[in-house]
Steps between C-alpha positions, in 0.01 A plus 500: 500500500505466878604862557320690780512872579625560855538879531524812285573873512389774263673823398847346514770675299764279331824675408627416153858533619610673817720784377356789700259602224205319666375388163265204504144383471202466731307181560395226740734272697359155574623188678365153422599150613717491185653841443529871569369699204480864403197577284568810294213746457643603163444268207834348408622539144591184314816672380636501854442131565811279515545255215555214748160546661422242767143368492505426874689799641439855377753780489361647825448164675718354776434143611511457877796261459689765301499760781847530649484793743250775577604847617293790624599865475440718806604865470738415213661214698476136390413228751468124448140391562432175685226372731249733661542874439423778743528770238430462133730645229423774251687311231548127430804352323484133396823326397441187289705183461504554124673836569202728431438791737154655550441839663146578622389830653221465762466866599168541317354166615248474782661409833290185550585378150871564563486287815322215324717491187837538679413246771357261241805516274741443791295214644441307179848542352733492801353286781551121528236285334409134462561317174128448441448878519706563187299633206627198307229279652220753447598528135537123449152432638331780301679505164458236230824330406480493122872535437725248332649314793806364323578754224822312409646552848588175676344525846686202657195396698475152344723194476501533122648851513794381705559192287498712186754738654726208594477369146565845350821543699604130473492475879272196512797260497616589853197669655136413568175678589362407842141519626591465866353840589160453334241659725794677671562192715862594571501879506300794367831665412575234239323480162255218430745354248875546482806328358776321695791267413377151404675337797318714759221296658163615636607408853803727465278793397260439791773476764559876542186633325691578182795675662842382386357363173659621173219625275569516127476836322649445154743283302773630273559360150810315631307321775604721791203601716402800710337408831382677814461391860323628808758505780460366850466753784845607617424493872468131589622282784808288432323166452246646255774683312703177467199311365428773249863511391500125439175536307648773278818299438285218367303743281816654356631157404191443285588805292879507511661192343854597400653495252181474293276733694624786715307721741557854620291636787440872546342640817340819370431633850874549545607586144232761421351795691231417753134579435525776760794656313306479174196667657714776656673572168173511307337727757781754451500447124130565441517826694705643212196466273211587732511868406196702608612848390732662247707688760607174667587350164736780401645522851603134493602498135852623574549210745355235272805274467601511865141429605479214251824352626396520863189284446711190413218368277706486179779321686252236619386450139862461393569243773191298411589497129857402585374210712280383213800509263701292747224237498489512120876437487463189717221361284630599156876481533566260788201269435431506874164467675423807712290486819371835627426504873282746688288492815174456312634479140223739393678836478857537373489144365215612275700803385819311413331196343283728283795711385706192415219367281451838328872509423532140382161405355372707207148366563496701823561813295174459311185648647325170572827342614573779748146480637532123538831556679335736750221247554748219564756675718287761678127424504514120529843524662340660805630857505305695762368788288253603771772533765773643278264762352345559844147479361354399836706748709548235766878528532719770346804281580392251233486761224775482236493580125637160392288469185577862403869412540458222245317729255770766536769240428309372196460860383880538504517210254214635289659842459841346420368241251154619388484283189538185713166552678151461359364740763585864569592708801138622499396139560726484806366835623133401480584162656650684798185715517283187500638408841268764643183414304309279746295298255784257419611229738877454488519196720402135457126482439282275715148508640163584344614814315659504158697821475611692194852452374712808443624343175172570323591856404159558337361548851705820537571617145331505162687360196628845401666547838629140514711571192737700723580181694644325193841579356470578126876450456517159668739272309282191473674167505530374142337167429762229441560409138506122472733520202760698696493341844875473525571862419614736773236694691449854375674754723354848521746787515439757772538789258226352280241483775228758565605866531439503876788262574752661734807313374709547187316664215572692185729807524211733411347499845442870568526691826242308699656161427870579519578819683265435790634147548848644551356781709323265735799270532735789572273642768417165650856374484608692807174506696356155439802302382618456855148410607448244223827322572467515877422130535756225461644453153360206304716188480731461204291216353190719517678795338643276229156354425339844507760669277517207260125508437490877450784483248285294261199589284164468674265216415157632598371143534792368698666599824464866607721657766425851626771764519541582868809723515480866601212705360361206296250450784243772440188653642178348363395839369159409363372361829657749737492826303177466300291725728754785527438765228834668563696206357297441187679501166273658237472268204755265657542197721519133405125447506444797267748340260317168525170681435633641174621154400149366562363780283736400221408132531131586482559707188681206341207272590250745349704520181517120488122475534454762227739315267321170563165665427624655178657174395178307551288798386285448808306770676645580840169432679544487876878482505626821650824548686439695817776756560626410842698804591428866520677812384862410567586867555323480836706209627762525771702263717195480731309319224290280506408570863445870433519745212699823513463671836551863586872558529590668827748783488844417631648772720803682359694331778380200703291609798738356758792692350357845568571470871871461430523805274492786751676753281645538152858453623425143601347433162807635317739292711308175443607254233244397243304197615446294188268247664264774623435616147417164350411250769132529417580402143720216621221384730280445194771306321647310794 
């Protein structure tokens, strides 16, 4: 609904995978106000469709917000395409923000159609636009909104939602919900309703339009609270600075009342990388996965670890997780209130406050709890999704993958403690993809339109596909037994958790669980060990807290601390490698394992139904279990986003190495390079 055709071109050839074979399919390339789409002339076989089929975006569809960069090929040379073109390319390469790469050949297309389609794609996906021109508004005005608005996710757009959250966390003793910003009287950057210390008056909030006011995020079981604050501008005249300092001193005294209540402030703009550093690191990082031909893949494969290290993205993840653990220590161990400070309190404050709650509050590790957390800290909290995702293309300087940074950090926890989370890594992957589906509004809703919420997954996926978002091995919290209230809480042993856990397990682990762990650590020890430990060493109290927790059994419904030393910080393989056939593991990968577990659970359910029917001697009638999964022999680590792809042939030696091997004497004199022979395998695992 609301989609309009803008331009099209016939006789366009789409390469299946650019490996020099020129294999592909012919069809029509179209551009609408919603997406770029390739319409295949050949009828697609259902066997080739991905299991996680999106009802909004097809396999050959690219939303305009998902386009990252567009290149044209002129006489075998690539050139970035922007603005008006004097000459039009014979080949079009589109790099997507979800890491897909599309290659289109335009040699057989009419010249006028080439001009229209190339100019149209560049204009509608790359040029600045007004907010009201987003497809979001066309869709909202044309499509009926029949979805469940709440679907168990707390939206935090009413007073009742905030009061319930205060009561849930026992924070209502010291904090209150305020309605001062109703109608956005104070600032559009503040939510309609938010929580502040009880002693903070309305006049205090109004004085500096919400700046310098501690806003409540969450309360710990021991009464310590996590708060955030929007800082005053640093460049002020002396008199203004003195007034603001006096104002802040008064605010701090309302929170810090030693010896009963202590306060620690943390200026995240000085203790964490800047948004510009984060954007620079991610820009380098994503280039490792935007592979448009097999030759480039194998040429860079021998330099995989050095290239990965040079991006600095994994180090940023480690620093962010370390900062979150420091905050957890203050709340949990020192019983100290923590106040996070940032210029707008809508970027890194959102990241740290969310991670702290995921680590400390098991409710945030459920599907509905995590979605409610994102609503509270990010959507209602005022994170600028439009600017940070650069949807309007108004300022590249504002772009930064802050929300992706959070999801990557949460993924580290999910892959280390899978049984502690009700959702899967596939859930996190499709949530990251949803950033670029412009029918959901990820900011505070106001005005005549009522937009869809991303949390209603039925909009994008049918029930069969939604099953991949739920963790079948989630260790649900046992209901308390009233007769045994005083007994100790059940502690789960790490070696008894699901088979994907990366920590201690049974001795019978096999090559891919034991040998490769040592292999990776040995290789990474020299190359990345220095890089991982390049920052300042954590304080002794932090290290003591960190080591003490990791020496004990894990309670999946209690505190969770991620492992952040050395190679424990890993590449989010499903998100970043899912479109690269060369790294697929046939019949392997964590999602393929989860798929087989789902198969087994379905078989158990079918047997249970059959037993119940036989017991009651009832005719089965309309009760039929629908087999959810397909022939498991066709699965790979690319599943469920794709089935088995054609495996490209790896050269006998990496392409880039041939230039160094001028004669046989050089080859004889060279030492064996162990990494060259297995780095592609390690890439899959790491």
